C-alpha positions as CSV (number, residue, x, y, z in Angstrom):
1,M,116.5,96.9,197.2
2,H,120.3,97.1,197.9
3,D,119.8,95.8,201.4
4,L,118.2,92.6,199.9
5,R,121.0,92.2,197.5
6,L,123.7,92.6,200.2
7,A,121.8,90.0,202.3
8,A,121.6,87.6,199.4
9,L,125.3,87.9,198.8
10,R,126.1,87.3,202.4
11,A,124.0,84.1,202.3
12,E,125.8,82.9,199.2
13,L,129.2,83.6,200.9
14,L,128.1,81.5,203.9
15,A,127.1,78.7,201.5
16,Q,130.5,78.9,199.8
17,G,132.3,78.8,203.2
18,L,133.6,82.3,202.9
19,Q,133.7,85.0,205.6
20,G,134.3,87.8,203.1
21,F,134.4,88.8,199.5
22,I,135.8,91.6,197.3
23,V,133.8,93.1,194.4
24,P,136.0,95.2,192.1
25,R,134.5,97.4,189.5
26,A,135.9,95.3,186.7
27,D,135.3,92.8,183.9
28,E,137.6,90.1,182.6
29,H,139.7,92.7,180.9
30,L,140.2,95.0,183.9
31,G,139.3,98.0,181.9
32,E,137.5,101.3,182.7
33,Y,134.5,100.7,180.5
34,V,132.7,97.4,181.1
35,P,129.6,95.8,179.6
36,A,126.3,95.8,181.6
37,A,126.9,92.1,182.5
38,A,130.0,93.1,184.5
39,E,128.5,96.0,186.5
40,R,128.5,94.0,189.7
41,L,129.6,96.8,191.9
42,A,126.8,99.1,190.7
43,W,124.2,96.3,191.0
44,L,125.3,95.5,194.6
45,T,126.0,99.0,196.0
46,G,124.3,101.6,193.7
47,F,127.6,103.3,193.0
48,T,128.1,103.9,189.3
49,G,131.6,105.4,189.1
50,S,134.3,104.0,186.8
51,A,136.7,103.0,189.7
52,G,135.9,101.3,192.9
53,L,135.8,98.2,195.0
54,A,133.5,96.8,197.7
55,A,134.6,94.6,200.6
56,V,131.8,92.6,202.2
57,L,132.1,90.9,205.6
58,A,129.3,89.2,207.6
59,D,128.7,92.2,209.9
60,R,129.9,95.2,207.9
61,A,130.7,96.3,204.4
62,A,132.6,99.2,202.8
63,V,132.9,100.6,199.3
64,F,136.1,102.4,198.1
65,T,136.8,104.9,195.4
66,D,139.3,107.6,194.5
67,G,139.1,111.4,194.8
68,R,137.1,111.8,191.6
69,Y,134.1,110.1,193.1
70,V,134.2,110.7,196.9
71,L,131.1,112.9,196.7
72,Q,129.3,110.7,194.2
73,I,129.8,107.5,196.3
74,R,128.2,109.1,199.3
75,A,125.2,110.2,197.3
76,Q,124.6,106.8,195.6
77,T,125.1,104.4,198.5
78,D,123.1,103.7,201.6
79,P,125.1,104.6,204.7
80,A,123.2,102.1,206.7
81,L,124.7,99.4,204.5
82,W,128.0,100.7,203.2
83,E,130.9,102.6,204.8
84,C,132.4,105.0,202.2
85,R,136.2,105.1,202.1
86,H,138.9,106.9,200.0
87,I,140.8,104.1,198.3
88,T,144.2,105.6,198.7
89,E,143.8,107.0,202.2
90,E,142.4,103.7,203.6
91,P,143.1,100.9,201.1
92,P,140.8,97.9,201.0
93,P,143.5,95.4,202.2
94,A,144.1,97.6,205.3
95,W,140.4,97.9,206.0
96,L,139.9,94.1,205.7
97,A,142.9,93.3,207.8
98,Q,141.5,95.6,210.5
99,H,137.9,94.4,210.4
100,A,137.9,90.8,209.2
101,P,137.9,88.0,211.9
102,A,141.3,86.4,212.4
103,G,141.9,83.7,209.7
104,A,138.8,84.8,207.7
105,R,138.6,83.2,204.3
106,I,138.2,86.2,201.9
107,G,137.0,85.2,198.4
108,Y,137.9,86.8,195.1
109,D,137.1,86.2,191.5
110,P,140.5,85.5,189.7
111,L,139.1,86.9,186.5
112,L,138.4,90.3,188.0
113,I,141.7,91.2,189.8
114,S,145.3,91.4,188.6
115,E,148.2,89.6,190.2
116,E,149.6,92.9,191.5
117,A,146.3,93.9,193.1
118,L,145.8,90.5,194.7
119,Q,149.3,90.6,196.1
120,R,148.4,93.7,198.1
121,F,145.7,91.7,199.9
122,L,148.1,88.9,200.5
123,D,150.7,91.3,201.9
124,A,148.2,92.5,204.4
125,G,148.1,89.0,205.8
126,L,144.7,88.1,204.4
127,A,143.7,84.5,203.5
128,M,142.5,85.1,199.9
129,L,140.7,82.3,198.1
130,P,139.7,82.2,194.4
131,V,136.1,81.3,193.7
132,A,135.0,79.0,190.8
133,R,131.8,81.0,190.4
134,N,131.4,84.6,191.4
135,P,128.9,84.8,194.3
136,V,127.5,88.1,193.0
137,D,126.5,86.3,189.7
138,A,124.9,83.6,191.8
139,V,122.4,86.0,193.4
140,W,121.9,88.4,190.4
141,P,118.7,87.0,188.9
142,D,118.4,89.4,185.9
143,R,122.0,89.8,185.0
144,P,122.3,91.1,181.4
145,A,123.7,88.8,178.7
146,P,127.2,89.4,177.5
147,P,127.6,91.7,174.4
148,F,128.0,90.2,170.9
149,A,128.6,93.2,168.7
150,P,130.7,92.4,165.6
151,A,134.4,93.1,165.3
152,V,135.1,95.2,162.2
153,A,138.3,96.3,160.3
154,Q,140.0,99.5,161.2
155,P,141.3,100.5,157.7
156,L,144.9,101.4,157.1
157,A,143.9,104.9,156.1
158,F,143.3,105.4,159.9
159,A,145.5,102.7,161.5
160,G,148.6,103.6,159.5
161,R,150.4,100.3,159.9
162,P,149.4,96.7,158.9
163,S,148.8,94.2,161.6
164,A,151.5,92.0,160.2
165,D,154.1,94.7,160.7
166,K,153.0,95.3,164.3
167,R,153.0,91.6,165.1
168,A,156.5,91.1,163.6
169,E,157.9,94.0,165.6
170,L,156.4,92.8,168.9
171,A,157.5,89.2,168.2
172,A,161.1,90.4,167.8
173,T,160.9,91.9,171.3
174,L,159.6,88.6,172.7
175,R,162.5,86.7,171.1
176,E,165.0,89.2,172.4
177,A,163.6,88.7,175.9
178,G,163.7,84.9,175.5
179,Q,159.9,84.6,175.6
180,D,157.8,82.2,173.6
181,A,154.5,84.1,173.8
182,A,152.6,86.9,175.5
183,I,149.1,86.9,176.8
184,L,146.9,89.9,175.7
185,T,143.9,90.6,177.8
186,D,143.3,94.3,177.1
187,P,140.8,94.8,174.3
188,A,142.6,98.0,173.3
189,S,145.7,95.9,172.6
190,L,143.7,93.5,170.5
191,A,142.2,96.5,168.6
192,W,145.5,98.1,167.9
193,L,147.5,95.0,167.1
194,L,144.9,93.4,164.8
195,N,143.5,96.7,163.4
196,I,140.0,95.9,164.5
197,R,137.3,97.8,166.4
198,G,134.0,96.8,168.0
199,A,131.0,98.0,170.0
200,D,130.9,95.8,173.1
201,V,131.3,98.5,175.8
202,P,130.0,102.0,176.1
203,F,132.0,104.9,174.6
204,T,135.0,102.8,173.5
205,P,135.1,100.8,170.2
206,F,136.3,97.5,171.8
207,A,135.6,94.0,170.6
208,L,136.1,91.9,173.7
209,G,138.3,88.9,173.5
210,F,141.8,87.6,174.4
211,A,144.9,86.7,172.4
212,I,148.1,84.8,172.5
213,L,150.9,86.6,170.6
214,R,153.6,84.1,169.7
215,A,157.3,84.8,169.1
216,D,157.0,83.9,165.4
217,G,154.5,86.8,164.8
218,N,151.4,84.6,164.6
219,A,148.6,85.1,167.0
220,D,145.6,83.2,168.5
221,L,142.5,85.2,168.9
222,F,139.8,84.0,171.4
223,M,136.5,85.6,170.6
224,A,132.9,84.4,170.3
225,P,132.5,83.2,166.6
226,E,129.3,85.2,166.1
227,K,131.4,88.4,166.7
228,L,133.6,87.6,163.6
229,P,131.8,88.1,160.3
230,A,133.4,86.8,157.1
231,A,134.9,90.2,156.1
232,T,136.6,90.5,159.5
233,R,138.0,86.9,159.3
234,A,139.5,87.7,155.9
235,W,140.9,91.0,157.2
236,L,142.7,89.2,160.1
237,G,144.4,86.8,157.7
238,N,145.8,83.3,158.1
239,A,148.4,84.3,160.6
240,V,145.7,85.0,163.2
241,A,144.1,81.7,164.3
242,L,140.5,82.1,165.5
243,H,139.1,80.2,168.5
244,D,136.0,80.3,170.7
245,R,136.4,82.0,174.1
246,A,135.7,78.5,175.6
247,D,138.9,77.2,174.1
248,L,141.1,79.5,176.1
249,P,141.9,77.1,179.1
250,A,143.0,74.4,176.8
251,A,145.2,76.8,174.8
252,L,146.9,78.0,178.0
253,A,147.5,74.4,179.0
254,G,149.2,73.9,175.6
255,L,151.8,76.4,176.7
256,A,153.3,74.0,179.2
257,G,157.1,74.2,179.3
258,R,157.0,77.6,177.5
259,R,158.1,81.0,178.8
260,V,155.1,83.2,178.7
261,R,154.8,87.0,179.4
262,V,151.8,88.1,181.5
263,D,151.2,91.6,182.6
264,A,150.9,91.4,186.3
265,A,149.3,94.9,186.5
266,T,146.7,94.6,183.8
267,A,145.9,90.9,183.2
268,P,143.5,88.9,185.5
269,V,145.5,86.7,187.8
270,W,143.6,83.7,186.5
271,F,145.9,83.6,183.5
272,A,149.1,83.3,185.5
273,Q,147.4,80.7,187.8
274,V,146.3,78.5,184.9
275,L,149.6,78.8,183.2
276,R,151.6,77.8,186.3
277,E,149.3,74.9,187.0
278,A,150.0,73.8,183.4
279,G,153.8,73.9,183.9
280,A,154.5,77.1,181.9
281,T,157.0,79.6,183.2
282,V,155.2,82.9,183.8
283,L,157.3,86.0,183.3
284,A,155.9,89.3,184.6
285,G,156.2,92.0,182.0
286,A,154.2,94.8,180.6
287,D,151.7,94.2,177.8
288,P,154.0,94.5,174.8
289,C,151.3,96.6,172.9
290,L,151.1,99.3,175.5
291,L,153.9,101.7,174.5
292,P,153.7,101.1,170.7
293,K,150.0,101.6,170.8
294,A,150.4,104.9,172.8
295,T,153.1,106.1,170.4
296,K,150.9,107.3,167.5
297,N,152.3,107.0,163.9
298,Q,152.1,109.8,161.4
299,V,148.8,108.7,160.0
300,E,147.3,108.5,163.5
301,Q,148.7,111.9,164.3
302,E,147.1,113.5,161.2
303,G,143.9,111.7,162.0
304,T,143.7,113.1,165.5
305,R,144.3,116.6,164.2
306,A,141.5,116.2,161.8
307,A,139.2,114.8,164.5
308,H,140.0,117.7,166.8
309,R,139.2,120.3,164.2
310,R,135.9,118.6,163.5
311,D,135.2,118.3,167.2
312,A,136.1,122.0,167.8
313,V,133.3,123.1,165.4
314,A,130.8,121.3,167.6
315,V,132.3,122.6,170.9
316,C,132.5,126.2,169.7
317,R,128.9,126.1,168.5
318,F,128.0,124.7,171.9
319,L,129.8,127.5,173.8
320,H,128.1,130.1,171.6
321,W,124.7,128.5,172.5
322,L,125.6,128.3,176.1
323,D,126.1,132.1,176.3
324,S,122.3,132.5,176.1
325,A,121.2,129.2,177.7
326,A,121.3,130.2,181.4
327,G,117.8,130.3,182.8
328,H,116.4,128.4,179.7
329,A,118.3,125.1,179.8
330,T,119.1,122.3,182.2
331,E,122.3,120.2,182.5
332,M,120.6,117.4,180.5
333,D,119.5,119.9,177.8
334,A,123.1,121.1,177.5
335,A,124.5,117.5,177.2
336,A,121.9,116.6,174.6
337,H,122.6,119.7,172.6
338,L,126.4,119.1,172.6
339,L,125.8,115.5,171.5
340,A,123.5,116.6,168.7
341,L,126.1,119.1,167.4
342,R,128.8,116.4,167.4
343,A,126.6,114.0,165.6
344,E,126.2,116.3,162.6
345,A,129.7,115.2,161.6
346,P,129.6,112.1,159.3
347,E,132.7,110.7,160.9
348,F,131.2,110.8,164.4
349,R,130.9,107.4,166.1
350,G,129.7,108.4,169.5
351,E,130.8,110.1,172.7
352,S,134.1,109.0,174.2
353,F,132.6,109.1,177.7
354,S,129.3,110.4,179.2
355,T,129.4,114.1,179.1
356,I,130.0,115.8,182.4
357,S,127.4,118.7,182.3
358,S,127.6,120.3,185.7
359,A,126.3,123.6,186.9
360,G,127.2,125.4,190.1
361,E,127.8,123.0,193.0
362,H,127.6,119.9,190.7
363,G,130.9,121.1,189.2
364,A,132.7,120.1,192.4
365,V,131.8,116.4,191.8
366,I,134.8,115.7,189.6
367,H,133.2,113.0,187.5
368,Y,129.6,114.1,187.9
369,R,127.0,112.3,185.7
370,V,123.7,114.1,185.3
371,T,120.6,112.0,185.8
372,P,116.9,112.8,185.7
373,E,117.0,112.9,189.5
374,S,120.1,115.3,189.8
375,N,119.3,117.4,186.7
376,R,118.9,121.1,187.4
377,P,118.6,124.3,185.5
378,I,121.7,126.2,184.4
379,K,121.2,129.4,186.3
380,P,122.5,132.9,185.6
381,D,125.7,134.1,187.4
382,E,127.3,130.7,188.2
383,L,130.0,128.5,186.9
384,Y,129.1,125.8,184.4
385,L,131.7,123.0,183.7
386,V,131.4,120.8,180.7
387,D,133.8,117.9,180.1
388,S,133.1,115.9,177.0
389,G,134.6,114.1,174.1
390,G,133.9,112.4,170.8
391,Q,134.9,109.2,169.0
392,Y,135.6,109.6,165.3
393,A,136.9,107.1,162.8
394,D,140.2,108.9,162.8
395,G,140.7,110.0,166.5
396,T,139.4,110.4,170.0
397,T,138.8,113.8,171.7
398,D,138.4,115.0,175.3
399,I,138.0,118.7,176.2
400,T,136.8,120.6,179.3
401,R,135.8,124.2,179.6
402,T,134.5,126.1,182.6
403,A,132.2,129.1,181.7
404,W,130.5,131.9,183.5
405,T,126.8,132.1,182.8
406,G,126.5,135.9,183.4
407,P,125.2,138.5,183.0
408,S,127.0,139.9,186.1
409,T,130.7,140.1,186.4
410,P,132.2,137.0,188.1
411,P,133.3,137.4,191.7
412,A,137.0,138.1,192.3
413,E,137.5,134.7,194.0
414,L,136.3,132.8,191.0
415,R,138.5,134.8,188.6
416,D,141.5,134.2,190.9
417,R,140.9,130.4,191.0
418,V,140.2,130.1,187.3
419,T,143.3,132.1,186.4
420,R,145.5,129.9,188.7
421,V,144.1,126.8,187.0
422,L,144.8,128.4,183.6
423,K,148.4,129.2,184.7
424,G,148.9,125.6,185.4
425,H,147.4,124.6,182.1
426,I,149.7,127.0,180.2
427,A,152.7,125.7,182.2
428,I,152.1,122.3,180.8
429,A,151.3,123.5,177.3
430,T,154.5,125.5,177.1
431,L,156.8,123.0,178.8
432,V,160.0,121.8,177.2
433,F,161.6,118.9,178.9
434,P,164.4,116.3,178.3
435,Q,163.6,112.9,176.8
436,G,163.4,110.3,179.6
437,V,161.2,112.5,181.9
438,A,158.0,110.7,183.0
439,G,154.6,112.0,183.8
440,P,154.9,112.1,187.6
441,H,157.9,114.5,187.2
442,L,155.6,117.0,185.4
443,D,152.5,116.9,187.7
444,A,153.8,119.6,190.1
445,V,154.3,122.0,187.3
446,A,150.6,122.3,186.7
447,R,149.9,122.9,190.5
448,L,152.4,125.5,191.3
449,A,150.1,128.5,190.9
450,L,147.5,126.8,193.1
451,W,150.0,125.6,195.7
452,R,151.2,129.2,196.1
453,A,147.7,130.1,197.3
454,G,147.4,126.9,199.5
455,L,145.1,125.2,196.9
456,D,145.2,121.8,195.2
457,Y,143.1,119.3,193.3
458,D,142.5,115.6,194.0
459,H,143.1,114.0,190.6
460,G,145.9,113.6,188.1
461,T,146.8,116.3,185.7
462,G,146.8,114.2,182.5
463,H,146.0,110.8,181.1
464,G,146.8,109.1,177.8
465,V,144.3,109.1,175.0
466,G,144.0,106.5,172.2
467,S,143.5,106.7,168.5
468,Y,139.8,105.9,168.0
469,L,140.3,103.8,171.2
470,S,140.0,104.5,174.9
471,V,139.8,108.1,176.1
472,H,141.9,106.9,179.0
473,E,145.0,105.1,177.8
474,G,148.2,104.0,179.5
475,P,151.0,103.6,180.1
476,V,151.9,107.3,180.4
477,S,150.0,109.8,182.5
478,I,150.8,113.1,184.3
479,S,150.0,112.1,187.8
480,R,151.8,111.7,191.1
481,A,150.3,108.3,191.5
482,A,151.4,107.0,188.1
483,K,154.3,104.7,187.4
484,P,157.2,106.7,186.0
485,V,157.1,105.6,182.3
486,P,159.1,108.0,180.2
487,I,157.1,110.3,177.9
488,A,157.8,109.7,174.2
489,A,157.1,111.5,171.0
490,G,153.8,110.5,169.5
491,I,151.9,110.1,172.8
492,I,148.7,112.0,173.3
493,L,148.0,113.3,176.8
494,S,145.4,115.4,178.4
495,N,146.3,118.7,180.2
496,E,143.6,119.2,182.8
497,P,144.4,121.0,186.0
498,G,141.4,122.0,188.2
499,Y,140.1,123.3,191.5
500,Y,137.0,122.3,193.4
501,V,135.0,123.6,196.4
502,P,132.5,121.0,197.5
503,G,128.9,122.3,197.6
504,R,129.9,125.5,195.6
505,Y,131.7,125.0,192.3
506,G,134.3,123.2,190.2
507,I,136.9,124.4,187.7
508,R,138.7,122.3,185.1
509,L,140.4,123.5,181.9
510,E,141.4,120.6,179.6
511,N,143.0,120.3,176.2
512,L,144.7,117.3,174.6
513,V,148.3,117.6,173.7
514,L,150.6,115.6,171.4
515,V,154.2,115.0,172.4
516,Q,156.6,116.2,169.7
517,P,160.4,116.5,169.5
518,A,161.6,120.0,170.5
519,D,163.9,121.8,168.2
520,L,166.4,123.4,170.5
521,P,169.6,124.3,168.6
522,D,171.8,124.4,171.7
523,A,170.5,121.2,173.4
524,L,173.1,118.5,174.1
525,K,170.4,115.8,174.2
526,P,166.9,115.3,172.8
527,F,164.1,117.4,174.3
528,L,160.3,117.1,173.9
529,R,157.4,119.6,173.8
530,F,153.6,119.5,173.6
531,E,151.5,120.4,170.5
532,T,148.0,121.4,171.6
533,L,145.3,119.6,169.7
534,S,142.0,120.9,171.2
535,L,140.7,124.2,169.8
536,A,138.1,126.1,171.7
537,P,138.3,129.4,173.6
538,F,138.7,129.8,177.4
539,D,136.1,132.1,179.0
540,R,137.8,135.6,179.1
541,R,135.3,136.8,181.7
542,L,136.9,134.4,184.2
543,I,140.5,135.4,183.6
544,D,142.3,137.9,185.8
545,R,144.9,139.2,183.4
546,T,146.9,140.8,186.2
547,L,147.8,137.3,187.5
548,L,149.3,136.3,184.1
549,T,152.9,136.8,183.2
550,A,153.8,138.3,179.8
551,E,154.7,134.9,178.5
552,E,151.4,133.4,179.7
553,T,149.5,136.3,178.1
554,T,151.3,135.7,174.8
555,W,150.5,132.0,174.9
556,L,146.8,132.7,175.5
557,D,146.5,135.3,172.8
558,T,148.4,133.1,170.3
559,Y,146.2,130.1,171.2
560,H,143.0,132.1,170.8
561,A,144.2,133.6,167.5
562,R,144.9,130.0,166.2
563,V,141.4,128.9,167.3
564,A,139.8,131.8,165.5
565,A,141.9,131.3,162.3
566,E,141.4,127.5,162.1
567,I,137.8,127.1,163.3
568,G,136.2,130.4,162.4
569,P,136.0,129.7,158.7
570,L,134.2,126.4,159.5
571,L,131.4,128.1,161.4
572,D,128.1,129.8,160.4
573,P,128.3,133.7,160.4
574,A,126.7,134.2,163.8
575,T,129.0,131.7,165.6
576,R,132.0,133.0,163.7
577,A,131.3,136.5,165.0
578,W,130.9,135.1,168.5
579,L,134.2,133.2,168.2
580,V,136.1,136.3,167.0
581,A,135.0,138.2,170.1
582,A,135.7,135.2,172.4
583,C,139.2,134.9,171.0
584,A,140.1,138.6,171.2
585,P,143.4,139.4,172.8
586,I,143.2,139.4,176.6
């Protein structure tokens, strides 16, 4: 099947006069979660990970991804058709520069790549040509229709601030920068700025569209009319002008002579190209919504605490069930059971991502997705890793636990590795740091105990999380690869160090944390700390207490006591008794 698709694409490239083409895993908004109509990379290659890119030449082709998916990509693609490459160790521009014929015309869809990403191909000396019609679409006969779920209001009881206040604040920043308008292409920015939510993509409540925010605080929203019912139109108000998506090129042309901010990292390059052709001055600058959206207000902070308590009830009930599931349940059974437990909460709106339910060797596949073909029993005496989250009207959750399925005592190696990961987790949870520090500065703190044993993990330590928005939110993250954006109070991050042995097991321990001011009486400048939001026990059977310092032991016992005190009263008697034992002092 995929050989025929690749052959058809090559024939289309020849017809368009191209010697190569790049297929990023992206839609017109360059986000992580995309509608079925934009799953071009999966259709062409079979690879279903959330990050990747294919490069196609006449005589060879490669598909690239990061460390989270290096095992998955080999399992899902045909090695006779596709070379599998690590996207940071051998970037696509370097691969194309090495293997494309001299002077080859390499096509790209300008709606599916940012200006920054395109520049890396140009810097490699490649002749990159925009296409008017994506050649993958030309050979995809049964491509799904675009989504048309309605956009709905996010009430102030959850949003915390009126859209007019947000727009006025951002408009002031545009005026201070001498800018007339900003282009908004990220649906999370639209959702936050306009206080709306939708259901156009899996796991994330986005209403897909684009907007122009003007320096007077007004905005133009470009969204299919059928996605905007009367109640939503009234909610948006008169200061938000509504337009069909098809009106966008003319609206950009109307910005001729104006100074317009476009995010070169997150916006499709098409916007900058059209604006420049129209005579506008394009100014590269971050999406003005990014940091204000990430900095949760007090209403959003209270909402996420409530969502995490609610979520903890489901997670603790699941972990109790898991204690007797080995030998009787499969990975898919476990994922379905956890979803059913979360769905009992009236505020539950869906999973925040597809649950990673991974037993034994599958745990080493960092973003493993169980399928009917890969599904296997959860066996006794092995590690089981579950990474999951929920979307609630008042918050988004993401939590990972690694459990021992028993009944035997875990091997010493596993207890050593899990404890080292836990030490890294505690190091982040207890960290106090000066204001102005960025995520990349903290990443090594979580790895120290692993590094001392010659161990490491191939993913970042933490990512931002939205408020009933994306479970992966910028601009702040705890990662060596991230841009150094200072961490600020109100930001929610994950704390998720791990360790993986391909073919054997995987370990990851994740809580979400909320950045708060640190009360340090002797500090001469502002400091910050983390408030832990997630509430579920770590598996005590996998912890080697002799590796923990007194301070680490105190943190663990205090955390477990908090879990028992806050979540225990919300559980049935049997689960409450289990939780009390699971949270006993180490």
